[in-house]
C-alpha positions in Angstrom: -6.0 36.3 18.1 -5.8 37.1 14.4 -4.6 40.5 13.1 -7.2 42.9 12.8 -8.5 44.1 9.4 -8.4 47.3 8.0 -9.9 47.9 4.4 -10.6 44.5 3.6 -14.3 43.9 2.2 -14.9 41.2 5.0 -13.9 43.2 8.0 -17.3 43.3 9.1 -17.7 39.4 9.1 -18.3 37.6 12.1 -16.4 34.7 13.2 -18.1 31.3 13.7 -18.9 30.6 17.0 -18.2 27.3 18.4 -16.3 26.4 15.3 -15.3 23.4 16.8 -17.2 20.2 16.2 -17.2 17.9 19.5 -13.8 16.3 20.2 -12.3 18.1 17.2 -8.9 19.2 17.8 -7.0 22.6 17.4 -4.9 23.1 14.2 -1.3 23.2 14.9 -0.1 26.5 13.8 4.1 27.4 13.9 5.3 30.5 12.7 8.6 30.5 10.7 8.9 27.0 10.5 11.7 26.8 7.8 13.9 28.3 10.6 17.4 28.2 10.4 17.9 27.6 13.9 19.3 23.7 14.4 17.6 22.9 17.8 14.6 22.0 15.6 16.1 19.5 13.1 16.5 16.3 14.4 19.4 14.4 12.8 17.7 12.4 9.9 20.8 11.2 8.7 24.6 12.4 9.2 23.9 15.6 6.7 20.1 16.0 6.8 17.6 17.3 9.4 14.2 17.1 9.9 12.0 19.5 11.8 8.7 18.0 12.8 5.5 19.9 11.6 2.3 17.4 12.7 2.6 13.7 13.6 -0.4 11.4 13.1 0.5 7.8 14.8 -2.9 6.5 13.9 -2.0 7.0 10.2 1.7 6.5 10.6 2.1 9.9 8.7 3.9 13.2 9.5 5.0 16.7 7.8 8.3 17.9 8.3 10.6 20.3 6.8 13.7 18.4 5.6 17.1 20.6 5.6 20.5 20.1 4.4 22.8 23.4 5.0 25.1 21.4 2.5 25.7 18.3 0.6 23.3 15.9 2.0 22.0 12.3 1.7 19.1 10.5 2.6 19.8 6.7 2.4 17.9 4.5 -0.6 14.4 4.0 0.4 11.0 3.4 -0.6 7.5 4.6 0.4 4.7 1.8 0.2 2.6 5.0 0.5 2.5 8.5 -1.1 4.4 11.4 -0.4 4.3 14.8 -1.5 7.1 17.3 -1.3 7.3 21.3 -1.6 10.7 22.6 -2.1 11.1 25.9 -0.2 14.8 26.7 -1.1 18.2 25.0 -2.6 18.1 22.0 -4.5 17.6 18.5 -4.2 16.6 15.2 -6.2 16.7 11.4 -6.4 19.7 9.5 -8.0 17.6 7.6 -10.1 15.2 10.3 -11.7 15.6 13.1 -14.4 14.8 16.4 -12.3 16.4 18.7 -9.7 13.9 20.4 -7.5 14.6 23.9 -6.6 12.5 26.9 -5.0 8.8 26.8 -6.1 8.9 23.1 -7.0 6.4 20.3 -6.5 6.9 16.4 -6.3 4.5 14.1 -5.8 5.8 10.2 -5.1 3.9 7.4 -6.2 3.5 4.7 -3.6 6.4 2.0 -4.5 9.0 4.2 -5.9 12.7 3.5 -4.9 15.0 6.3 -4.4 17.8 8.2 -2.9 17.7 11.5 -1.9 20.4 14.0 -2.2 20.6 17.6 -1.6 22.6 19.4 -3.7 25.4 22.1 -3.1 23.6 25.7 -3.2 24.0 29.1 -2.4 21.4 28.5 0.1 20.3 25.3 2.2 17.9 22.9 0.8 15.0 23.0 2.5 11.6 21.1 1.4 8.4 20.8 3.4 7.3 16.5 3.0 4.2 14.9 3.6 4.9 11.7 4.4 2.5 8.7 4.6 3.6 5.5 6.0 7.0 4.3 6.7 10.1 4.4 4.8 11.7 1.3 3.7 15.3 1.3 3.8 17.0 -0.2 0.7 20.5 -1.9 -0.1 21.9 -1.0 -3.5 19.6 -4.1 -5.1 16.7 -2.8 -3.8 16.8 -5.1 -1.2 14.8 -4.1 2.0 17.5 -3.6 5.0 14.8 -2.2 7.5 12.1 0.7 7.8 11.4 3.8 9.9 8.0 4.8 10.6 6.2 7.2 12.9 7.2 5.3 15.8 11.0 5.8 14.7 10.2 9.2 14.0 8.7 10.3 17.3 11.6 8.8 19.3 14.3 10.4 17.1 12.4 13.7 17.4 11.9 13.5 21.2 15.7 12.4 21.7 17.2 15.1 19.6 14.7 17.9 21.6 15.2 16.7 24.7 19.3 17.0 24.3 18.9 20.3 22.9 17.0 22.0 25.5 13.8 22.0 24.0 12.3 19.0 25.6 10.7 15.7 24.2 7.3 17.2 25.1 7.5 19.6 22.6 6.6 16.7 20.2 3.5 15.5 21.9 2.0 19.2 21.1 2.5 18.2 17.0 0.1 14.9 17.6 -3.2 15.0 15.6 
């Protein structure tokens, strides 16, 4: 039940009855997603963790909070589809780009853009919310493909981690939309 209005101009407005279309799934609502609780961050690399927020198997996409508690690295890669990022705290960037993102900054990654994601030392952990459409294509130092990481790999990573830390692998299933 949502918070009850008090003085808001819309306080007498009635909610929509039967607000879901047939076969529609409810939204995913997660409170305080940028938590500092380590259990929620599956290790994406040795220095960076990912907390899934929603997962779409059909479209090979997901949203997450990416976090590095100190200097961090996500190996070289590119995305064949677009990616969106909003920085919550800390500092991060791509070695190949002339900017450094900090709290409040937004980044749109065009399809096909190769980069090396790094998190800088900062007073606060680097936390950024990403919407990733499609796989990450791993690259070597010359930009040649060495592998990939898609939604199925992401699901497996998160399930293994959540099972190991006591949250339970089924937690991930509640994020499918």
